[in-house]
C-alpha positions, 0 to 999 in steps of 0.5 A: 565514559558513562553508558547512556541508559534507555527509557526503562520500564516506566518509560516504555509503559508511558510510551505504550499508554500514549500510543494506545490513547492515540489509537483509541481516537480512531478505533471504536473497539480499541479494547479488542485491539489491545487484547489482540496485542496481549494475546499475540504470543499465545493465540491470534484474536480475529475480529472486525476492527471498526473505526470512528469513521465507520469503516470495518477491517478484518484483522486475521491471522497475520500479525502485520495486520495490526501494524498496517491498520494503525498506519492507515487510520492513525499514524501515517495518514499524512503519507497515504492520503494526500489532500487534493481536489477530486476530479469528477466521478467518471475521471477519478481512478485510483491505482493501488499497486501492492493492495495487500489485504485491502486496508488502503483500498477501503480507506481510500474509497471512503476518503475519496467518495467519487473514486473508483479503484483498481487493486493490484495484488499477486498473492491469491490469499491476499486477494481474497482478503482484499475482496472480503474487506471491500465487500464488508464495507459495500465497496466492491462495486467501486473496485476491481481486484487484479490478481497479478504483479506488475511485469515488464511483460505478461507471464508468471513469476515466483512470489518471495517473502521475508518473515514479514508478509509486508515485504514480498516481491516477484522473481523469475521462474526457475527450473525447480519452481512448481506451477503451484508456486507461481503468480501472474504478471501483467503489464500496466497496459493490461492492468489499466485497459485504457483507464487513466489513473488520477492517483497511484499508490505504489508500495510493492517492493520493487514494482515501482521500477517497472510500473512508472517507466511503463506508464510514462512511456505509454503517455500515462501521467497521474496527477498524484503519486504516493510512491514508496521506493526500495533501494535494494531493488533499483536506483531510486534516484534514477526513478525520481529523475524520471518523475522530474523529467515527466513534469513532477515535483516530488517531496519526501514525506517519510523514510526508514530502513532504506525505504522512503515515501514520496508525494509526486505531483504533476505540475506541468505537461510532459515534454521530451528532453 
């Protein structure tokens, strides 16, 4: 049987050129971004990336910055930013769980100009970058940064990560863990403090299995949820069933490597069954 050949060097060059052309439509200083990618094995080029819409994002030492910024401003806009009618400014609160470096927070506040945002991130170093990106875009006054993970009860946990900083999660504190390695946990009630989110974006390696049962049990039903499920941390089918019983219609918009994205829309008032 003849082995199927890959795209080859010419095909890979063509793919990269098409990708670069798509990115340059959204990024003003796209040549710097291309240079950063070229220099990646040798040195990390740090700079403020500027988008055609006027936002600025700090690309630092983390190589995952390149991946996430392309998702946010170019390749996965349809996933992160559903189109819906904004409520009044007083009522429009975005809850961003898994804020990471603040790229989503900046772009969400730009796209939804009447919104306020609560950025939830347990890693202190990432919280510094969330504030840095919000401050550069003059958005700090419209945002609150909560340095904590979502827990079943308040307390502390250990933040674990794989090689990529995009995949990190909390686990219970063990006997050998030092105080320096701990991060704070808060319940959704403690995070919200009476505020009712209209839009929730949750991308937090398993926090979805804690967050949404808490919200629904306390009578909080956001109009729209941008949900990423991680099947290694819980039963995604059971969670989607809870959304259905709470009055949501859910549609899968992306899936790869055991991770799926859903848009969940509240279509009818909650009624216990």
